[in-house]
N, C-alpha and C positions, 0 to 999 in steps of 0.2 A: 671822170674817177670812176673805176670800177666798183662795182657793189662788194659789199660784204657779207658773204652768203654763210649762215649755220644749217647744219642738218640735225634734225631731231633724231635721236635713238631709237625712236618708237619703230624704225624700219628694221631693227634688229634686236632689239632686247629681248622680246619676247621669247625667242628661241635660244637666248647664250645666258649662261649662268656664270661666266668667267668674266669680271670685270675688265681685266687686261686685254683678253680678246675682244670684248665688245669696243672698246675705245680704238685698238688696233683696225679692225675693221671699218668703223665709220670713218676714221680719220684717214683712209687711202683714198676719199674722194676729193675733187677740188673744191675745198671748203674752206671758210677761215673761223669755224667755231663749231661748238655743237649747243643743242639743247637736250639738256638730262630730265627723263621724264619717270612717270609714276611705275612703268614696270620693271624698274632697275630695284632688286632686294638690298638692303642694308649689308647684308654679309658680302656683297661685290664690292661694298666701297673701298677697302684698302687697295686692292689690286688697280680698280679705276683710277683711283686718285694717282697712283704711282703711272700708269699709261699715259695719263693727261700731261703729267710731268714730261716723260720720255718721248712722247709725241709732240710736245709743245702745242697742245692744242687749247685755245681757250673755251672756256664755257661762258656762252652769253645769255642764256636764260636757263630756267629750271620750270617744268611744269608739275604744281602741286598734284596729289603728295608724295613727296619724296624725301625717303626713297621707302620703299615697303619696309614697316619695322620687322626686327626679328621675329617677333612672337605670331606675326602673320604669314602664310603659305604667298608663293610667288602670283598665286592665280588670285589674291585678293587685291593686287595692285590697280588703281583706278583714280581718275582725277575725281571721281564722285564719291570716295570713301567714305567721307563725311559731308556733312551738308551745314554749310555757313548760315543758313536762312531755316534750319530747321524749326519745328515749333517744338521740341524736346531741347531743354536748356543745357542738358546733360551733353547732349550730340554737337549743340553749337559750340560748348565749351571745349568738347573733343577737337571739332573741326578748326577752331582758333589755335589750340596748342598745338596741333599737327601742322598748321600752316605756319605758325612761326619757327616750327623745326625746320620746315622747307627753306625759310628766309634765313635761317642760321646756315644752313649747308650753303644756300647762294652765295651768303657774304664768303664764306670760308673758300668757296670754288672759284670767286671772283666774278660771280655773274651778275647781269645788270637789272634783270627781272624776273619775276614769278608769274607765270600763267596760271590764273583761276578758273575753275569751274564753280558756281554759285548755287547750283541745283536747281529742282525744279517744281513747279505748284503741282501736290498731289490731285488733279484733275481726271476728270472721263475726256482723255484726249483725241480717242479714237483714232489714233494714227493710222490703223489698217484703212480705215474708210478714206481718211486723206489719202494715203499712196494709191488706193484704188483708182481714185479718180485720175491721178497722174498716169497711171500706167494704162489706162484706156483711154488718155487724151481727152479726158472730160474735165480737166481742172480749170478752165475758163466757162464752161457750161453754167447756167444759172443754179441749178441744184449744187454744184460745188460751191459757187461762190457763197450762195445762202450758208451754206453748211461751215465754211471757213469765217464767215462773219458772225456765225451764232457762237463759234468757239473762241473767238478772239473776243468776244463781247463776253463771255463766261470767264476767261482767263483775267479780264481786267477786272470785273467784280470781284476775285478771289486773291489777287496779287498782292494787295497793299500789307496785308500783316506780313508777308513774307521779307517783301523789299524794306519792310521796317527792321526786321530781324536781321537781315544781310547788311543794313547800313550799321547797326550795333554792333555786328562781327566784324565790319571793315574798321570801325572807328577802334575797336580793341587791337588792331593789328598795326594801326599806324604807327606807334611808338617804336615797334621792331623794326617796320620797314625803313622809317625816317634813319634811326640809328645805324642800320645797316648799309644805308644808301641803295635800297634795292626799291625798284618801282613795281607795283602790283597791277598786272594786267588784267581787266575783266575781258572775257572771251565772250563774243556771240556765237551763240549755241545751235546744233543742229534742228531740233525738236521745238516746236512755237510754243511750248511750254514751259521751256528751260527759261532761266532768269539770268542775268537782264535779258529782257527782250528789246525790241525796235523801239519802243516808247518808254523804255525805263533808262536807259543810260543817260538820257539829259539830267533826271532827276538826280542822279547818284552823283555826276561829275558837278552839278551845281552844289551838292551838299559837300563835295569833297575838293571844291576847288583850293589849287595851291597845294595838296596833299600830292603823295607818291602815286596814288589810284589814276590809273588811265584806263585805255582801251587797247585792246588786243584784239585785230582782225582776223579772222579765218575764211580764207576765199572761198571754199568748198561748201560750208555751211552758210555765208552769206547767197552762195548761188544756187543752193537747194530751197532756200526759204525764197528767192525771187521766182524760181521755177514753180513753185506751189502757189505764188500770189499773195503770199503773207507778209512781204516788204516790196517796197519799191525798188527798182534795178538801180545798183549804185547807190542808195540811199543811206546805208551805214556809214560809208566813208565820207560821204557828201556832208552827211549830220556830224559826224564825231572824229574825222579826219585830224581836225586840231586837238584831238586829246589823245593821238595814235601813239602807243607805245611800240608795237611790234607785229608782225604778220605772220600767220601760218600760212605758207604758200602750197598749194596744193591744187589739181584740177580736177574738174567734175563733169560729167555727162549725165545732165538732168540731177537726180539726186542721190547718183552714185559718185563719191568723191574719194580724197585722197588719193588720186591717180596724179603720176607726174607731169609736171607741165609740158604743155604741147601736145597732150593725148586727150584733150577733152574740149568744152565749149568755152572757157573762161578764157577770155582778152586781158592780160597781165600788164596791157599798156594803160589800164586805166589807172591802175595803182600809182603809176608815176607822179602826178602831181601832189602825193599824199606823204611821199617819201623824203624823209630828212636825213642829215648825216647821222642822227642817232637813232633811226628806227631801224629795230631790230628785225632781219629777215630772216625766217628759219622755213626750210623744206620740211614739211612734216607728211610723208608717205606711208600708206599702209604697211604692216609687218609682212615681210616676204616680197616686197618689190624687189626683182633682179637687179643685180650691180648695173647691168646696161641701162635699164630704164631709169636708174637713178641717175647716171652719168648725163644721158639724153636730157631729164628734167634740169639737171643742172646747167647745162649748154643753153636749154631755151630761157631759162630765168636769165642767165646772165646775158644773153643776145636781146632780150625784151627790156631789162630794165637798166642795164648800164648807160651811164650818162653822167654829166656833171650834176651832182647834188646841190642843191641849195645849201 
C-alpha cells in the first residue's frame, strides 16, 4: 500500500498572508493531506477554508497553537505561545483555553490530531557550551560527558513540579479532545530541557492510558539529541512506538534539522516497523525550502517507506 503523506504548511506559511494562495501552493505537491500550524493568522482562515474545499485537500493534523489570534501580530505565532506547564496559573489557563480552541478548529477542519509543545524547565541549560562540544568534535570526550550528565541530573531535580502541572493541563483538555475525536500528540523536543523528555513520556502515558494522549515523533529532534549523546539511538521509538500517533519527517545533518529527506544522516528505514495504517506522516521542512527540494524529499520518503502496512 502506498503511504498517505501530508505536508506541513510551515514551509510556506511564514511568507504568505493569503490563505487561499497558501493552500494552492502546498496542494501542488504529491501529497494526500496537510498539517496546518501556528504561523497561520486567524484573518487567513476564511480564504484558507475555501481553498481546502476547492483543492479537495484534507487536513490530517494541526500544530498548536492555531491560528494566531486576531489580536496578535503574525510574528507572534509559536508552538510555545503559552506554556501548559507554567508555574503561573493564569498562563496555564490561557494555554488550556488556546489549546481547546485549536482542538475546535481541528474538529471543524476534519483533522485527526493536534500536535503539542509542552514547555521547558527554566534552568541554566548552557546550550551554547553543549553545542560547542559538538561542533568541535568533543561531544564524546570525558569533559563533555560529565557536563551532559550533570545537566541531566539537574533537570531531573527540577522537572517534577512542571510535569505535574502538565498532567493537570492535559486532564483539563481530555473532555474537549474526547468529544471532538481528536488525538493529542506530545512531541519530542529539540532541546534537552524541554518536556516531555526521554524519561518523561512513560510517566505520562501510564497516567493517561486509554485516553487520546499519545506520542508524536519528530525525526530531526530525535537525531539531534542522539548526536549529542543525550538519548540512545532509536530509543524514543523503541520505548514509545506503541503510543505513536504521528511523525514529523525531516532529515538532519548532526544538529541541523528540518532538511528534505534524503539530504542528511537519518535512515528513514528505521521508522518502518512503527508505522501503522493510522499513523500520520507529515513532512515538516524549514520555511523557504525550494519546491524542487520538497519534491525530492517527498519522492525519497515514498521510496523508503512505501510497503504493505500492517
